[in-house]
C-alpha positions in Angstrom: -28.8 -44.6 68.7 -26.7 -47.3 68.8 -26.3 -50.9 67.4 -26.4 -54.7 68.3 -25.3 -57.7 66.4 -25.3 -61.6 67.2 -24.3 -64.7 66.3 -25.2 -68.4 67.1 -23.0 -70.8 65.8 -25.3 -74.0 64.5 -24.3 -77.9 65.5 -24.8 -78.7 61.2 -22.7 -75.8 60.5 -19.3 -76.8 58.9 -17.9 -73.5 58.2 -14.7 -72.6 59.8 -15.0 -69.5 60.8 -16.0 -68.6 64.2 -18.9 -65.8 65.9 -16.2 -63.7 66.4 -15.2 -63.6 62.9 -18.8 -62.8 62.3 -18.9 -60.1 65.0 -15.8 -58.8 63.2 -17.9 -58.6 60.1 -20.8 -57.1 61.5 -20.3 -54.8 63.8 -17.9 -52.4 61.9 -20.9 -52.4 59.6 -22.7 -50.8 62.1 -20.0 -48.0 63.5 -22.5 -45.3 62.3 -25.0 -45.6 64.8 -22.6 -44.7 67.4 -19.0 -43.8 67.8 -18.3 -44.1 71.6 -17.2 -47.9 71.6 -18.3 -51.2 71.4 -18.9 -54.4 73.6 -18.7 -58.0 73.0 -20.0 -60.9 75.5 -19.1 -64.7 74.7 -20.7 -67.7 76.5 -19.1 -71.3 75.7 -20.2 -73.9 77.6 -17.0 -74.7 78.5 -15.8 -71.6 80.1 -18.9 -69.2 80.7 -18.9 -66.0 79.8 -15.8 -63.5 78.5 -16.4 -59.8 77.9 -14.7 -57.3 75.7 -15.4 -53.5 76.7 -13.7 -51.0 74.5 -13.9 -47.2 74.1 -12.3 -47.3 70.6 -14.6 -47.2 67.4 -16.4 -50.6 66.3 -14.4 -50.3 63.4 -11.6 -51.3 65.2 -13.3 -54.7 65.8 -12.6 -55.6 62.5 -8.6 -54.9 62.8 -8.3 -56.5 66.4 -6.5 -60.0 66.0 -7.6 -63.0 68.3 -4.2 -62.8 70.6 -5.6 -59.2 71.9 -8.9 -61.4 72.7 -7.7 -64.6 74.4 -7.9 -67.7 72.8 -12.1 -68.0 74.2 -13.3 -66.0 71.2 -11.8 -68.7 68.3 -14.0 -71.6 70.2 -16.6 -72.4 67.4 -18.9 -73.3 69.9 -19.0 -70.1 71.2 -22.3 -68.0 71.1 -21.7 -64.1 71.3 -23.4 -60.8 71.4 -22.3 -57.1 70.8 -22.9 -53.5 71.0 -22.3 -50.4 68.9 -22.0 -47.4 72.0 -23.4 -43.8 71.3 -22.4 -41.3 73.3 -24.3 -40.3 76.3 -25.7 -37.7 78.0 -24.1 -37.5 81.3 -20.8 -38.9 82.4 -20.4 -43.1 82.2 -18.5 -45.6 83.6 -17.3 -49.1 82.2 -20.2 -50.1 84.2 -22.3 -48.7 82.0 -21.1 -50.4 78.9 -23.2 -52.8 77.4 -23.8 -56.3 77.0 -24.9 -55.6 80.3 -24.4 -58.8 82.7 -26.0 -59.1 85.6 -22.9 -61.1 87.1 -25.6 -64.5 88.8 -24.0 -68.3 88.6 -25.3 -71.1 86.4 -28.8 -70.6 84.8 -29.7 -67.1 86.7 -26.7 -65.5 84.5 -28.1 -63.1 82.0 -26.0 -60.2 79.3 -28.3 -57.8 77.5 -27.6 -55.6 74.4 -30.0 -52.8 73.7 -30.8 -50.5 70.8 -33.4 -47.7 71.8 -35.0 -46.6 75.1 -37.7 -47.0 77.3 -40.0 -44.0 77.4 -41.4 -44.7 80.9 -38.0 -45.6 82.6 -38.3 -43.4 85.5 -41.8 -45.2 85.9 -40.2 -48.9 85.8 -37.2 -48.0 87.6 -39.4 -46.7 91.1 -41.2 -49.6 90.7 -38.5 -51.8 90.6 -37.2 -49.8 93.8 -39.9 -49.9 95.8 -39.6 -53.7 95.7 -36.3 -53.9 96.8 -34.6 -54.4 93.7 -30.9 -52.8 93.4 -30.3 -50.7 90.3 -26.3 -49.9 89.8 -26.9 -47.3 86.6 -29.1 -44.7 84.8 -28.5 -47.3 81.5 -32.2 -48.8 80.2 -30.3 -51.7 79.3 -29.6 -52.4 83.1 -33.7 -51.4 83.7 -34.8 -53.9 80.8 -32.6 -57.0 82.1 -33.8 -56.3 86.1 -37.4 -56.3 84.7 -36.7 -59.6 83.2 -34.9 -60.8 86.1 -38.2 -60.4 87.9 -40.4 -62.2 85.6 -37.5 -65.0 85.4 -37.3 -65.4 89.1 -41.4 -65.3 90.2 -42.1 -67.9 87.9 -39.4 -69.9 86.9 -36.4 -69.8 89.1 -37.7 -69.8 92.4 -39.4 -73.1 91.3 -36.5 -74.3 90.1 -38.2 -74.4 86.1 -36.8 -73.6 82.9 -37.4 -70.2 81.6 -40.0 -70.4 78.6 -39.0 -66.9 77.5 -42.2 -66.6 75.1 -44.1 -66.2 78.5 -41.6 -63.6 79.9 -40.7 -61.5 77.1 -44.9 -61.5 76.6 -44.6 -60.0 80.0 -41.8 -57.2 79.2 -43.8 -56.3 76.1 -46.6 -55.1 77.6 -45.2 -53.6 81.0 -42.7 -51.2 78.6 -43.0 -48.2 76.8 -40.6 -47.3 74.2 -38.5 -48.4 71.3 -36.7 -51.4 71.9 -34.8 -53.9 70.1 -32.8 -56.2 72.4 -30.7 -59.4 72.1 -30.5 -61.5 75.2 -27.8 -64.1 76.3 -28.7 -66.7 79.5 -26.1 -68.9 81.5 -27.2 -71.9 79.6 -26.5 -70.7 76.2 -29.9 -69.8 75.1 -29.6 -66.6 73.1 -33.2 -64.6 72.5 -33.8 -61.5 70.2 -36.5 -59.3 70.9 -38.8 -56.4 69.1 -41.3 -54.4 71.2 -44.3 -53.2 70.3 -43.4 -50.2 68.7 -41.1 -51.5 65.9 -39.3 -48.3 66.1 -36.2 -49.2 66.4 -35.5 -52.4 63.0 -34.0 -55.7 63.5 -33.0 -58.2 61.0 -31.7 -61.7 61.1 -30.1 -64.1 58.8 -29.8 -67.7 58.7 -26.3 -68.1 56.6 -25.5 -71.2 54.1 -22.5 -71.8 56.6 -24.3 -72.8 59.7 -24.6 -69.2 61.5 -28.0 -67.5 62.8 -26.6 -63.8 62.8 -28.8 -60.7 64.3 -28.2 -57.2 64.1 -29.9 -53.6 63.9 -29.6 -53.3 60.1 -29.8 -55.8 56.8 -26.4 -53.9 55.9 -24.2 -56.1 58.8 -24.8 -58.9 56.0 -23.8 -57.6 53.3 -21.1 -59.7 51.9 -22.8 -62.6 53.6 -25.1 -65.4 51.7 -28.1 -66.6 53.8 -31.6 -66.2 53.9 -32.7 -62.6 55.2 -35.7 -62.3 57.6 -37.3 -58.7 59.5 -38.3 -58.9 63.2 -41.8 -58.0 63.3 -43.3 -56.0 66.2 -43.4 -58.0 69.6 -41.5 -61.2 68.1 -39.1 -63.0 69.6 -36.4 -65.7 68.1 -35.2 -67.7 70.9 -32.2 -70.3 70.5 -31.4 -73.3 71.7 -28.4 -73.2 73.2 -27.9 -76.9 73.2 -29.6 -77.7 70.2 -29.2 -74.9 68.2 -33.2 -75.0 67.0 -34.5 -71.5 66.3 -38.2 -70.6 67.6 -40.0 -67.4 66.1 -42.5 -66.4 68.6 -45.7 -63.3 68.5 -45.7 -62.3 72.1 -48.0 -59.3 71.8 -51.8 -58.5 71.8 -51.9 -57.1 67.8 -50.1 -58.1 65.1 -49.1 -54.6 63.1 -46.3 -53.9 60.4 -43.4 -53.0 61.5 -43.4 -48.6 62.1 -39.7 -47.4 61.6 -38.5 -44.5 63.0 -38.0 -41.3 60.1 -34.5 -41.0 61.6 -33.4 -44.4 60.0 -34.5 -43.0 56.4 -33.1 -39.8 56.7 -30.3 -39.9 58.8 -29.5 -42.7 61.0 -29.4 -45.7 58.3 -26.9 -47.3 56.5 -26.3 -46.3 52.9 -26.0 -49.9 52.2 -29.8 -51.1 54.1 -32.5 -51.7 52.3 -35.8 -51.0 53.4 -38.9 -53.1 51.9 -36.4 -53.1 49.0 -36.0 -49.3 48.7 -31.9 -47.9 49.5 -31.6 -44.6 51.8 -29.6 -43.3 49.0 -32.2 -43.5 46.4 -34.6 -41.9 49.0 -32.1 -38.9 50.1 -31.2 -38.4 46.1 -34.9 -37.9 45.4 -35.7 -35.5 48.2 -32.6 -33.7 47.1 -34.3 -33.1 43.7 -37.4 -32.2 45.4 -35.2 -29.5 47.2 -34.0 -28.0 43.5 -37.2 -27.3 43.0 -38.1 -25.3 45.2 -34.8 -23.7 46.6 -33.9 -22.4 42.7 -36.9 -19.5 42.7 -35.0 -18.6 45.6 -31.8 -18.4 44.1 -32.2 -16.7 41.2 -33.2 -13.6 42.4 -30.3 -13.4 44.2 -27.3 -15.0 41.9 -27.1 -12.6 39.1 -23.7 -14.7 37.6 -21.9 -15.6 40.7 -21.1 -19.3 40.9 -23.6 -21.9 42.3 -21.4 -24.0 44.8 -23.6 -27.5 46.4 -22.1 -29.2 49.1 -23.6 -31.6 52.0 -22.7 -31.8 55.5 -21.0 -35.0 55.3 -21.1 -37.5 55.6 -24.9 -38.7 55.5 -25.9 -35.4 53.3 -23.6 -36.6 50.6 -26.8 -38.1 48.1 -29.2 -35.3 49.6 -26.4 -32.8 47.7 -26.3 -35.1 45.0 -30.0 -34.3 44.3 -29.5 -31.1 44.8 -27.1 -30.4 42.3 -28.7 -32.5 39.5 -32.1 -30.6 40.0 -30.3 -27.1 39.8 -28.1 -27.5 37.0 -31.1 -28.2 34.9 -31.8 -24.5 35.5 -28.4 -23.0 35.0 -25.7 -25.4 34.2 -23.5 -23.3 33.7 -23.2 -21.9 37.1 -23.9 -24.3 39.3 -20.9 -26.6 40.6 -20.4 -29.8 42.8 -18.2 -29.7 45.3 -17.5 -30.7 48.8 -16.3 -27.6 50.7 -17.0 -29.0 54.1 -14.1 -31.7 55.7 -14.4 -33.3 58.7 -11.5 -34.2 61.1 -13.7 -37.4 62.9 -16.6 -39.2 61.8 -18.4 -39.3 65.3 -22.0 -37.7 64.8 -23.0 -34.2 66.6 -26.8 -35.2 67.7 -26.2 -37.0 71.0 -24.5 -36.0 74.3 -24.1 -33.1 76.1 -24.6 -29.6 75.0 -21.3 -28.7 75.8 -19.4 -32.0 74.8 -21.4 -31.8 71.4 -20.3 -27.7 70.3 -17.0 -28.5 71.4 -16.8 -32.1 69.2 -19.1 -29.2 66.3 -15.6 -27.0 66.7 -13.2 -30.0 66.5 -15.5 -32.1 63.8 -15.9 -29.6 61.0 -13.3 -27.6 58.5 -13.5 -25.5 55.0 -12.0 -27.7 52.8 -11.1 -25.3 50.3 -9.3 -22.0 50.0 -11.2 -21.1 46.7 -14.8 -19.5 47.9 -14.1 -15.8 48.0 -17.7 -14.1 46.3 -19.1 -17.5 45.3 -22.5 -18.5 46.7 -22.7 -21.8 49.0 -25.5 -24.5 48.8 -25.3 -26.6 51.4 -27.7 -30.0 51.7 -28.2 -31.7 54.7 -30.6 -34.2 55.9 -32.1 -31.7 58.9 -31.8 -29.0 60.9 -32.2 -30.1 64.9 -30.5 -27.9 67.2 -29.1 -25.5 64.2 -25.6 -25.1 66.6 -23.9 -27.4 63.8 -25.1 -25.4 60.9 -24.7 -22.0 62.4 -21.1 -22.9 63.2 -20.3 -24.2 59.7 -22.1 -20.9 58.3 -19.5 -18.8 59.9 -16.8 -20.9 58.6 -17.8 -20.4 55.1 -18.7 -17.0 55.0 -15.4 -16.8 57.5 -13.6 -18.3 54.3 -15.0 -15.7 51.9 -18.6 -16.9 50.3 -20.5 -14.3 49.2 -23.9 -16.0 50.7 -24.9 -19.5 52.4 -27.8 -21.1 51.6 -29.1 -24.0 53.6 -31.5 -26.8 52.0 -32.7 -28.9 54.6 -34.3 -32.1 53.5 -37.1 -32.5 56.0 -39.7 -30.2 57.3 -39.4 -28.4 60.7 -38.3 -30.7 63.4 -40.7 -29.9 66.5 -40.8 -32.7 68.8 -38.6 -34.5 71.1 -37.5 -38.3 70.5 -37.3 -40.3 73.8 -36.4 -43.5 72.1 -32.6 -43.1 72.0 -32.2 -40.5 69.5 -31.0 -38.1 72.5 -33.7 -35.2 71.6 -35.1 -35.0 75.3 -36.8 -31.8 75.3 -38.8 -29.3 73.1 -36.7 -26.3 74.3 -33.5 -27.7 72.3 -34.7 -27.5 68.7 -34.3 -24.3 66.5 -38.4 -24.6 65.7 -39.0 -23.4 69.0 -36.2 -20.7 69.9 -37.9 -19.2 66.2 -41.6 -19.9 67.6 -40.7 -17.7 71.0 -39.8 -15.0 68.6 -43.1 -15.1 66.6 -46.0 -13.0 66.6 -48.5 -14.5 68.0 -51.3 -15.3 65.0 -48.2 -16.9 63.7 -47.3 -18.6 66.6 -51.0 -19.9 66.9 -50.6 -21.5 63.1 -47.0 -22.8 63.6 -49.0 -25.3 66.2 -50.4 -26.8 63.7 -46.8 -28.3 62.8 -47.0 -30.4 59.9 -50.2 -28.3 58.5 -49.0 -24.8 59.2 -49.7 -22.6 56.2 -47.3 -22.5 53.5 -46.6 -18.6 53.8 -46.4 -19.4 57.9 -43.2 -21.6 57.1 -41.3 -19.1 54.7 -41.7 -16.7 58.1 -40.0 -19.6 59.9 -37.5 -19.9 56.8 -36.5 -16.3 57.0 -36.7 -16.4 61.2 -33.8 -19.3 61.0 -31.7 -18.1 58.0 -31.6 -14.9 60.4 -30.7 -16.5 63.4 -27.7 -18.6 61.6 -26.7 -15.5 59.4 -27.5 -17.7 56.5 -28.7 -16.2 53.4 -31.7 -18.5 53.2 -33.2 -21.9 54.9 -35.5 -24.3 52.9 -37.0 -26.7 54.3 -38.8 -29.6 52.8 -42.6 -29.0 53.1 -44.4 -32.1 54.8 -46.5 -33.3 51.9 -43.3 -34.0 49.4 -41.4 -35.8 52.3 -44.9 -38.0 52.5 -44.6 -38.7 48.7 -40.8 -39.6 48.9 -40.6 -41.9 51.8 -40.3 -45.6 50.8 -43.4 -46.7 53.3 -46.4 -44.9 53.4 -47.9 -42.8 56.5 -49.2 -45.2 58.7 -46.0 -47.8 58.4 -43.4 -44.9 59.2 -43.2 -42.7 62.8 -43.2 -38.8 61.5 -43.4 -37.9 65.2 -40.2 -35.8 64.8 -42.6 -33.3 62.8 -46.4 -33.9 63.7 -45.7 -33.8 67.0 -48.2 -37.4 67.0 -45.6 -39.7 69.3 -45.6 -43.2 68.2 -46.2 -44.5 71.7 -48.8 -43.3 75.3 -46.2 -42.5 77.5 -44.2 -40.5 74.9 -47.4 -38.6 74.0 -48.1 -37.4 77.5 -43.8 -36.6 77.9 -44.2 -34.4 74.9 -47.7 -33.1 75.7 -46.6 -32.1 79.3 -43.1 -30.5 77.5 -45.1 -28.4 75.1 -48.1 -27.1 77.7 -44.9 -26.1 79.7 -43.6 -24.0 77.3 -46.8 -22.6 75.7 -47.7 -21.9 79.1 -44.6 -19.9 79.8 -44.8 -17.6 77.8 -48.6 -16.9 77.7 -47.7 -16.1 81.3 -45.4 -13.8 80.3 -47.3 -12.7 77.7 -49.9 -11.4 79.8 -47.3 -10.0 82.6 -46.0 -7.8 79.8 -49.8 -6.6 79.1 
């Protein structure tokens, strides 16, 4: 989970703005994709490369004065790429910050920024090391850069030939398994944007009316700008010539197909201003809230009597879910149902990515109860997903300690059952709340649970009750899978729903996930046999 942006000034452009002005506009709008800092690499034909690497939030780029970064970024001839960085699962040094540079000279210099991850990273790393390539970090950005370097050296550099990036990235697209959107800037000022064949990580393009070519992870980055928009297809590149500004759009894959975005984009990651085929994320999330209200009311009505019901959200991504949920519940009992935000945040960093210790520490720092008036009130908290359960458990404890009579959770997605190897930060199924509950289920219910999105409704209710008990919540209500399908802006074939189905979007991902699942189920089978 991160973001990329790039800017190229066309020779025919007449704007007084620079690429740095454009990045100051775009990068803060991608801040939601990563809160661990940002990096910028700029190329000038006279001055070559200059880098910024900052641990400050991406939003601060908009407030930095030119003088803080030197006069080079003011050059109208500069070409630049940028990266918004998410927290890592491991300790990192400044060398791990993107854009990642190979520090070579002349035409062999390359710098890259990447959104996504390589599922087969370990295999690719071993192959490169076996060929004698030195790899200094564990980042996917360096690994992808090394793969590109290898093809450039083999087919072009050693022969004194100019690099054909269409052929290079065709080779790369066949080799990598995962989800990648990347921007590559070379030592001649050529800028190449690439989205790999899975299409799971978004990449957008704009040619502005005032003479810039812009690239970004979401089209929300272009809000307020005028120009022609275009979405990258899977296995597509756009290559911009550093001298002429000519932009070539090429397909480098084997089979053409529509982009297949990860469901997390619609449910969680995507900016509220981003449109997916004309559909806004807030509208989809609001409709999910409406559907949850229809399901939840029958459960609330049994317990509420005349106690006030307060609908709130997990800030800030849960707001449209809570709005839809409130609108739905108010139809049943408008006198009792109120809409208030009772959870406040002290910082904007997301708690999905990072090591276990860092996430728990951040959860304690991030959330607080925003009001003292919760005594004997029934809380209904809307959230887009229940991943590990540690955040919702901590918030439940806060609300009960503040006097709430009961806490109900309305979850805007089905149970999350699968890992995500493409930059989301869920590497194993062991860390998911679903599997902690699954281990405690009777054998017959456990077997039915392995049907995942096709489990019987009564099995889902058992999982919900046990999940609520584990969190000290009154109820947990998941959105049924069929409801989700009917509410998403794209059809089932055009969105990755592997988080709920265990049907992974790439071959390498399916193999890893199956191995993970087989290990867990085998361990439990062995435990049961030993006990008998």
